[in-house]
DSSP file (Angstrom, degrees, kcal/mol; ACC not computed):
  #  RESIDUE AA STRUCTURE BP1 BP2  ACC     N-H-->O    O-->H-N    N-H-->O    O-->H-N    TCO  KAPPA ALPHA  PHI   PSI    X-CA   Y-CA   Z-CA
    1    1 A X              0   0    0      0, 0.0     2,-0.2     0, 0.0     3,-0.0   0.000 360.0 360.0 360.0 133.4   25.5  -20.5   10.4
    2    2 A X     >  -     0   0    0      1,-0.1     4,-2.1     0, 0.0     5,-0.2  -0.571 360.0-101.3 -98.5 170.5   26.5  -22.9    7.6
    3    3 A X  H  > S+     0   0    0      1,-0.2     4,-2.2     2,-0.2     5,-0.1   0.880 125.9  52.1 -60.1 -38.7   28.0  -26.4    7.8
    4    4 A X  H  > S+     0   0    0      2,-0.2     4,-2.0     1,-0.2    -1,-0.2   0.879 110.2  47.5 -70.8 -39.2   31.4  -24.9    7.0
    5    5 A X  H  > S+     0   0    0      2,-0.2     4,-2.4     1,-0.2    -2,-0.2   0.861 110.5  52.1 -69.0 -38.2   31.0  -22.3    9.9
    6    6 A X  H  X S+     0   0    0     -4,-2.1     4,-2.4     2,-0.2    -2,-0.2   0.927 110.2  52.1 -76.4 -43.4   29.8  -25.2   12.3
    7    7 A X  H  X S+     0   0    0     -4,-2.2     4,-2.5     1,-0.2    -2,-0.2   0.918 111.7  43.0 -47.7 -51.4   33.1  -27.0   11.3
    8    8 A X  H  X S+     0   0    0     -4,-2.0     4,-2.1     2,-0.2    -2,-0.2   0.869 112.3  52.8 -69.8 -34.1   35.3  -24.1   12.1
    9    9 A X  H  X S+     0   0    0     -4,-2.4     4,-1.6     2,-0.2    -2,-0.2   0.940 111.4  47.6 -69.2 -39.5   33.5  -23.4   15.4
   10   10 A X  H  X S+     0   0    0     -4,-2.4     4,-1.5     1,-0.2     3,-0.3   0.921 112.1  50.4 -62.8 -42.1   34.0  -27.1   16.4
   11   11 A X  H  < S+     0   0    0     -4,-2.5    -1,-0.2     1,-0.2    -2,-0.2   0.836 106.6  54.0 -56.2 -37.3   37.7  -26.9   15.4
   12   12 A X  H  < S+     0   0    0     -4,-2.1     3,-0.3     1,-0.2    -1,-0.2   0.768 112.2  43.4 -69.4 -30.7   38.1  -23.8   17.4
   13   13 A X  H  < S+     0   0    0     -4,-1.6     2,-0.2    -3,-0.3    -2,-0.2   0.680 122.0  42.0 -86.3 -18.9   36.7  -25.6   20.6
   14   14 A X    ><  +     0   0    0     -4,-1.5     3,-1.8    -5,-0.2    -1,-0.2  -0.547  64.0 163.4-128.2  74.1   38.7  -28.6   19.9
   15   15 A X  T 3  S+     0   0    0     -3,-0.3    -1,-0.1     1,-0.2     4,-0.1   0.706  73.9  60.9 -57.8 -22.8   42.2  -27.7   18.7
   16   16 A X  T 3  S+     0   0    0     -3,-0.1     2,-0.4     2,-0.1    -1,-0.2   0.666  91.5  79.9 -81.0 -15.0   43.7  -31.1   19.2
   17   17 A X  S <  S-     0   0    0     -3,-1.8    -3,-0.1    -6,-0.2     3,-0.0  -0.755  88.2-112.3 -94.0 137.6   41.3  -32.7   16.8
   18   18 A X     >  -     0   0    0     -2,-0.4     4,-1.9     1,-0.1     3,-0.2  -0.310  18.4-125.5 -61.8 149.4   42.0  -32.5   13.0
   19   19 A X  H  > S+     0   0    0      1,-0.2     4,-2.9     2,-0.2     5,-0.2   0.925 110.5  52.6 -61.6 -41.7   39.7  -30.4   10.8
   20   20 A X  H  > S+     0   0    0      1,-0.2     4,-2.0     2,-0.2    -1,-0.2   0.824 107.1  51.5 -68.4 -28.9   39.1  -33.2    8.5
   21   21 A X  H  > S+     0   0    0      2,-0.2     4,-2.2    -3,-0.2    -1,-0.2   0.895 113.1  46.6 -70.1 -40.3   38.1  -35.6   11.3
   22   22 A X  H  X S+     0   0    0     -4,-1.9     4,-2.3     2,-0.2     5,-0.2   0.943 112.4  49.0 -60.1 -49.8   35.7  -33.0   12.6
   23   23 A X  H  X S+     0   0    0     -4,-2.9     4,-2.3     2,-0.2    -2,-0.2   0.901 111.8  49.8 -57.7 -43.7   34.3  -32.4    9.1
   24   24 A X  H  X S+     0   0    0     -4,-2.0     4,-2.8    -5,-0.2    -1,-0.2   0.943 111.2  49.7 -59.9 -48.1   33.9  -36.2    8.5
   25   25 A X  H  X S+     0   0    0     -4,-2.2     4,-2.1     1,-0.2    -2,-0.2   0.893 113.5  43.4 -67.3 -37.6   32.0  -36.6   11.9
   26   26 A X  H  X S+     0   0    0     -4,-2.3     4,-2.2     2,-0.2    -1,-0.2   0.861 113.2  53.0 -76.3 -33.4   29.6  -33.7   11.2
   27   27 A X  H  X S+     0   0    0     -4,-2.3     4,-2.5    -5,-0.2    -2,-0.2   0.932 110.0  48.3 -60.7 -47.8   29.1  -35.0    7.7
   28   28 A X  H  X S+     0   0    0     -4,-2.8     4,-2.9     2,-0.2     5,-0.2   0.914 109.5  53.8 -56.5 -44.7   28.3  -38.5    9.1
   29   29 A X  H  X S+     0   0    0     -4,-2.1     4,-2.2     1,-0.2     5,-0.2   0.950 111.0  43.5 -59.0 -52.3   25.8  -37.1   11.6
   30   30 A X  H  X S+     0   0    0     -4,-2.2     4,-2.3     1,-0.2    -1,-0.2   0.863 112.4  54.5 -63.9 -36.0   23.9  -35.2    9.0
   31   31 A X  H  X S+     0   0    0     -4,-2.5     4,-2.2     2,-0.2    -1,-0.2   0.883 110.8  44.5 -59.9 -42.8   24.0  -38.2    6.7
   32   32 A X  H  X S+     0   0    0     -4,-2.9     4,-2.2     2,-0.2     5,-0.2   0.852 111.6  53.1 -74.4 -31.4   22.5  -40.6    9.4
   33   33 A X  H  X S+     0   0    0     -4,-2.2     4,-2.8    -5,-0.2     5,-0.3   0.951 112.7  45.7 -59.3 -50.5   19.9  -38.0   10.3
   34   34 A X  H  X S+     0   0    0     -4,-2.3     4,-2.0    -5,-0.2    -2,-0.2   0.921 111.3  51.1 -59.1 -48.0   19.0  -37.8    6.7
   35   35 A X  H  X S+     0   0    0     -4,-2.2     4,-0.6     2,-0.2    -1,-0.2   0.942 114.0  44.0 -61.7 -49.1   18.9  -41.6    6.3
   36   36 A X  H ><>S+     0   0    0     -4,-2.2     5,-2.9     1,-0.2     3,-0.8   0.908 115.1  46.8 -72.5 -40.0   16.6  -42.1    9.4
   37   37 A X  H ><5S+     0   0    0     -4,-2.8     3,-1.2     1,-0.2    -1,-0.2   0.812 106.9  59.6 -74.7 -21.8   14.1  -39.2    8.5
   38   38 A X  H 3<5S+     0   0    0     -4,-2.0    -1,-0.2    -5,-0.3    -2,-0.2   0.611 106.5  47.6 -72.7 -13.9   14.1  -40.6    5.0
   39   39 A X  T <<5S-     0   0    0     -3,-0.8    -1,-0.3    -4,-0.6    -2,-0.2  -0.044 123.2-108.2-113.1  26.1   12.8  -43.9    6.5
   40   40 A X  T < 5S+     0   0    0     -3,-1.2     2,-0.4     1,-0.2    -3,-0.2   0.723  75.4 131.6  57.1  34.7   10.2  -42.0    8.5
   41   41 A X      < -     0   0    0     -5,-2.9    -1,-0.2    11,-0.1    -2,-0.2  -0.918  55.1-111.8-116.6 149.6   11.8  -42.4   11.9
   42   42 A X        -     0   0    0     -2,-0.4     2,-0.6    -3,-0.1    10,-0.2  -0.418  14.5-146.1 -74.7 143.6   12.5  -39.7   14.4
   43   43 A X  E     -A   51   0A   0      8,-3.0     8,-2.7    -2,-0.1     2,-0.6  -0.948  14.5-165.7-114.8 114.9   15.7  -38.4   15.4
   44   44 A X  E     -A   50   0A   0     -2,-0.6     2,-0.7     6,-0.2     6,-0.2  -0.880   8.8-174.8-107.6 115.9   15.8  -37.3   19.0
   45   45 A X  E >>  -A   49   0A   0      4,-3.2     3,-2.9    -2,-0.6     4,-2.0  -0.855  28.6-132.8-109.4  94.5   18.8  -35.1   20.2
   46   46 A X  T 34 S+     0   0    0     -2,-0.7     4,-0.0     1,-0.3    -2,-0.0  -0.193  91.3  17.3 -55.4 134.7   18.4  -34.7   24.1
   47   47 A X  T 34 S+     0   0    0      1,-0.1    -1,-0.3    35,-0.0    36,-0.0   0.219 129.3  52.3  94.6 -14.5   18.8  -31.1   25.1
   48   48 A X  T <4 S-     0   0    0     -3,-2.9    35,-1.5     1,-0.2     2,-0.3   0.736 104.2 -93.7-122.7 -53.5   18.2  -29.8   21.5
   49   49 A X  E  <  -AB  45  82A   0     -4,-2.0    -4,-3.2    33,-0.3     2,-0.5  -0.931  31.4 -74.0 157.1-179.3   15.1  -31.2   20.0
   50   50 A X  E     -AB  44  81A   0     31,-2.4    31,-3.0    -2,-0.3     2,-0.4  -0.972  27.6-159.0-120.7 124.5   13.3  -33.8   18.0
   51   51 A X  E     +AB  43  80A   0     -8,-2.7    -8,-3.0    -2,-0.5     2,-0.3  -0.855  29.7 151.8 -93.7 127.9   13.5  -34.1   14.1
   52   52 A X  E     - B   0  79A   0     27,-2.9    27,-2.7    -2,-0.4     2,-0.5  -0.900  40.9-106.8-146.3 179.9   10.5  -36.1   12.5
   53   53 A X  E     - B   0  78A   0     -2,-0.3     2,-0.3    25,-0.2    25,-0.2  -0.970  29.3-169.1-119.6 133.9    8.5  -36.3    9.3
   54   54 A X  E     - B   0  77A   0     23,-2.7    23,-2.8    -2,-0.5     2,-0.6  -0.828  21.3-126.2-115.2 152.6    5.0  -35.2    9.0
   55   55 A X  E     - B   0  76A   0     -2,-0.3     2,-0.6    21,-0.2    21,-0.3  -0.875  18.4-151.1 -93.5 117.5    2.5  -35.6    6.3
   56   56 A X  E     - B   0  75A   0     19,-3.4    19,-2.1    -2,-0.6    -2,-0.0  -0.816  27.0-119.3 -91.1 126.8    1.0  -32.4    5.0
   57   57 A X        -     0   0    0     -2,-0.6     2,-0.1    17,-0.2    -1,-0.0  -0.171  28.5-101.1 -61.6 151.4   -2.6  -33.1    3.8
   58   58 A X        +     0   0    0     16,-0.1     2,-0.3    13,-0.0    15,-0.2  -0.376  49.2 176.1 -66.4 151.6   -3.6  -32.5    0.2
   59   59 A X  E     -C   72   0B   0     13,-2.2    13,-3.3    -2,-0.1     2,-0.2  -0.978  33.3 -99.0-155.0 167.8   -5.5  -29.2   -0.5
   60   60 A X  E     +C   71   0B   0     -2,-0.3     2,-0.3    11,-0.2    11,-0.2  -0.619  43.9 165.0 -89.3 148.0   -6.9  -27.1   -3.2
   61   61 A X  E     -C   70   0B   0      9,-2.3     9,-3.9    -2,-0.2     2,-0.4  -0.919  25.1-128.3-146.0 176.9   -4.9  -24.1   -4.4
   62   62 A X  E     -C   69   0B   0     -2,-0.3     2,-0.5     7,-0.2     7,-0.2  -0.986  19.3-115.1-134.2 148.1   -5.0  -21.7   -7.5
   63   63 A X     >  -     0   0    0      5,-2.3     4,-2.5    -2,-0.4     5,-0.2  -0.641  22.2-150.9 -63.2 118.9   -2.6  -20.6  -10.0
   64   64 A X  T  4 S+     0   0    0     -2,-0.5    -1,-0.2     1,-0.2     0, 0.0   0.776  94.3  51.7 -70.5 -22.2   -2.2  -16.9   -9.5
   65   65 A X  T  4 S+     0   0    0      1,-0.1    -1,-0.2     3,-0.1    -2,-0.0   0.874 127.9  18.4 -78.9 -36.7   -1.4  -16.3  -13.2
   66   66 A X  T  4 S-     0   0    0      2,-0.1    -2,-0.2    -3,-0.0     3,-0.1   0.727  91.9-130.2-100.9 -28.0   -4.5  -18.2  -14.6
   67   67 A X     <  +     0   0    0     -4,-2.5     2,-0.2     1,-0.3    -3,-0.1   0.478  56.3 150.4  82.5   2.6   -6.8  -18.3  -11.6
   68   68 A X        -     0   0    0     -5,-0.2    -5,-2.3    -6,-0.1    -1,-0.3  -0.481  47.5-121.7 -70.7 135.7   -7.2  -22.0  -12.2
   69   69 A X  E     -C   62   0B   0     -7,-0.2     2,-0.3    -2,-0.2    -7,-0.2  -0.499  32.3-171.1 -78.6 149.0   -7.9  -24.2   -9.2
   70   70 A X  E     -C   61   0B   0     -9,-3.9    -9,-2.3    -2,-0.2     2,-0.6  -0.913  22.8-130.8-128.7 152.3   -5.4  -26.9   -8.6
   71   71 A X  E     -C   60   0B   0     -2,-0.3     2,-0.6   -11,-0.2   -11,-0.2  -0.953  18.2-159.3-109.9 128.7   -5.3  -29.9   -6.3
   72   72 A X  E     -C   59   0B   0    -13,-3.3   -13,-2.2    -2,-0.6     3,-0.1  -0.909  21.3-133.7-107.2 119.7   -1.9  -30.2   -4.4
   73   73 A X        -     0   0    0     -2,-0.6   -17,-0.1   -15,-0.2   -14,-0.0  -0.192  30.3 -82.3 -72.6 163.6   -1.4  -33.8   -3.2
   74   74 A X        -     0   0    0    -16,-0.1     2,-0.3   -19,-0.0   -17,-0.2  -0.215  54.1-176.9 -53.4 145.3   -0.3  -34.8    0.2
   75   75 A X  E     -B   56   0A   0    -19,-2.1   -19,-3.4    -3,-0.1     2,-0.3  -0.996  27.1-108.2-150.1 160.3    3.4  -34.8    0.9
   76   76 A X  E     -B   55   0A   0     -2,-0.3     2,-0.3   -21,-0.3   -21,-0.2  -0.655  35.5-179.1 -84.5 134.5    6.1  -35.5    3.6
   77   77 A X  E     -B   54   0A   0    -23,-2.8   -23,-2.7    -2,-0.3   -25,-0.0  -0.998  29.2-111.8-135.4 140.4    7.8  -32.7    5.2
   78   78 A X  E     -B   53   0A   0     -2,-0.3     2,-0.4   -25,-0.2   -25,-0.2  -0.335  33.7-166.6 -69.2 155.8   10.5  -32.5    7.9
   79   79 A X  E     -B   52   0A   0    -27,-2.7   -27,-2.9     2,-0.0     2,-0.4  -0.998   7.3-160.0-143.8 139.9    9.4  -31.1   11.2
   80   80 A X  E     -B   51   0A   0     -2,-0.4     2,-0.6   -29,-0.2   -29,-0.2  -0.985   3.4-170.0-125.0 128.7   11.5  -29.9   14.3
   81   81 A X  E     -B   50   0A   0    -31,-3.0   -31,-2.4    -2,-0.4   -33,-0.1  -0.951  21.8-138.4-117.6 115.9   10.3  -29.6   17.8
   82   82 A X  E     -B   49   0A   0     -2,-0.6   -33,-0.3   -33,-0.2     2,-0.2  -0.357  19.7-114.3 -71.3 155.0   12.8  -27.8   20.1
   83   83 A X    >>  -     0   0    0    -35,-1.5     4,-2.4   -38,-0.1     3,-0.5  -0.495  23.9-111.4 -78.5 155.4   13.4  -29.1   23.6
   84   84 A X  H 3> S+     0   0    0      1,-0.2     4,-2.5     2,-0.2     5,-0.2   0.865 120.7  55.3 -53.7 -40.8   12.5  -27.2   26.7
   85   85 A X  H 3> S+     0   0    0      2,-0.2     4,-1.5     1,-0.2    -1,-0.2   0.870 110.2  46.3 -63.1 -34.9   16.4  -26.7   27.3
   86   86 A X  H <> S+     0   0    0     -3,-0.5     4,-1.9     2,-0.2    -2,-0.2   0.938 111.9  49.2 -68.1 -47.9   16.7  -25.2   23.8
   87   87 A X  H  X S+     0   0    0     -4,-2.4     4,-1.3     1,-0.2    -2,-0.2   0.891 111.9  49.9 -62.1 -38.6   13.7  -23.0   24.3
   88   88 A X  H  X S+     0   0    0     -4,-2.5     4,-0.9     1,-0.2    -1,-0.2   0.845 108.9  51.1 -67.3 -34.6   15.1  -21.8   27.7
   89   89 A X  H  < S+     0   0    0     -4,-1.5     3,-0.3     1,-0.2    -1,-0.2   0.827 105.1  56.0 -74.3 -28.0   18.5  -21.0   26.4
   90   90 A X  H  < S+     0   0    0     -4,-1.9    -1,-0.2     1,-0.2    -2,-0.2   0.820  98.9  63.6 -72.8 -26.3   17.0  -18.9   23.5
   91   91 A X  H  < S+     0   0    0     -4,-1.3     2,-0.4    -5,-0.2    -1,-0.2   0.848  90.0  77.1 -63.4 -32.7   15.2  -16.9   26.2
   92   92 A X  S  < S-     0   0    0     -4,-0.9     2,-0.4    -3,-0.3     0, 0.0  -0.634  83.5-136.1 -74.8 129.3   18.6  -15.7   27.6
   93   93 A X        -     0   0    0     -2,-0.4     2,-0.6     1,-0.0    -2,-0.1  -0.756   4.7-140.9 -96.2 138.6   20.1  -13.0   25.4
   94   94 A X        -     0   0    0     -2,-0.4     3,-0.1    -4,-0.1    15,-0.0  -0.868  22.6-128.5 -94.1 119.1   23.7  -13.1   24.4
   95   95 A X        -     0   0    0     -2,-0.6     2,-0.0     1,-0.1    -1,-0.0  -0.249  33.4 -93.6 -60.1 146.3   25.3   -9.6   24.4
   96   96 A X        -     0   0    0      1,-0.1     2,-0.5     0, 0.0    -1,-0.1  -0.391  40.0-133.5 -55.9 141.8   27.1   -8.5   21.4
   97   97 A X        -     0   0    0     -3,-0.1     3,-0.3     3,-0.1     2,-0.2  -0.896  20.4-161.8-109.7 122.5   30.8   -9.3   21.7
   98   98 A X        +     0   0    0     -2,-0.5     3,-0.1     1,-0.2     0, 0.0  -0.701  67.7  17.8-101.3 157.3   33.2   -6.5   20.7
   99   99 A X  S    S+     0   0    0     -2,-0.2     2,-0.3     1,-0.2    -1,-0.2   0.624 103.9 101.5  62.1  21.6   37.0   -6.8   19.9
  100  100 A X  S    S-     0   0    0     -3,-0.3    -1,-0.2     1,-0.0    -3,-0.1  -0.951  77.4-109.9-128.3 147.9   36.6  -10.6   19.3
  101  101 A X     >  -     0   0    0     -2,-0.3     4,-1.1     1,-0.1     5,-0.1  -0.143  32.8-112.7 -64.2 170.7   36.3  -12.5   16.1
  102  102 A X  H  > S+     0   0    0      2,-0.2     4,-1.6     1,-0.2     5,-0.1   0.914 115.8  50.7 -77.0 -40.0   32.9  -14.1   15.3
  103  103 A X  H  > S+     0   0    0      1,-0.2     4,-2.9     2,-0.2     5,-0.2   0.837 107.5  52.5 -68.4 -37.2   34.2  -17.7   15.7
  104  104 A X  H  > S+     0   0    0      2,-0.2     4,-2.0     1,-0.2    -1,-0.2   0.839 107.4  52.3 -65.1 -29.4   35.8  -17.0   19.1
  105  105 A X  H  X S+     0   0    0     -4,-1.1     4,-2.1     2,-0.2    -2,-0.2   0.892 111.9  46.8 -73.8 -35.2   32.5  -15.6   20.3
  106  106 A X  H  X S+     0   0    0     -4,-1.6     4,-3.3     2,-0.2    -2,-0.2   0.929 111.8  50.9 -61.5 -49.0   30.8  -18.9   19.1
  107  107 A X  H  X S+     0   0    0     -4,-2.9     4,-2.3     1,-0.2    -2,-0.2   0.909 109.4  48.8 -51.8 -46.0   33.4  -20.9   20.8
  108  108 A X  H  X S+     0   0    0     -4,-2.0     4,-2.0     2,-0.2    -1,-0.2   0.940 112.8  49.8 -63.7 -45.8   33.0  -19.1   24.1
  109  109 A X  H  X S+     0   0    0     -4,-2.1     4,-2.0     1,-0.2    -2,-0.2   0.891 110.4  48.2 -70.1 -36.5   29.2  -19.6   23.9
  110  110 A X  H  X S+     0   0    0     -4,-3.3     4,-1.0     1,-0.2    -1,-0.2   0.917 111.9  50.7 -63.4 -37.9   29.5  -23.3   23.2
  111  111 A X  H  < S+     0   0    0     -4,-2.3    -2,-0.2     1,-0.2    -1,-0.2   0.809 108.9  52.3 -59.1 -38.7   32.0  -23.5   26.2
  112  112 A X  H  < S+     0   0    0     -4,-2.0    -1,-0.2     1,-0.2    -2,-0.2   0.869 107.0  52.2 -70.8 -36.2   29.5  -21.7   28.4
  113  113 A X  H  <        0   0    0     -4,-2.0    -1,-0.2     1,-0.3    -2,-0.2   0.798 360.0 360.0 -70.2 -24.9   26.7  -24.2   27.4
  114  114 A X     <        0   0    0     -4,-1.0    -1,-0.3    -5,-0.1    -2,-0.2   0.363 360.0 360.0 -85.5 360.0   28.9  -27.1   28.3
């Protein structure tokens, strides 16, 4: 699912709200998450999971073309830990939906979760 698909799914679930308003809200959410993760703060979305930043230690590696050993310095990487509610919802299988468009199936799945 892309950001555009997400906007379309939310629009389908909320027909009374304008597409631009939904697009702006989703953009703002991702912008704020990026800001806080960029400042090494965690972002917790109850029922979904926790986004945080971890430090990956430096290590030795080799260049496959030359065989030369290199030192890869430590770096910061994003990390996601899913909540138990998300893990449990993934255990339930959603049967394929026939005779409906993709977004109506997503809209129904979102409504079923709420």
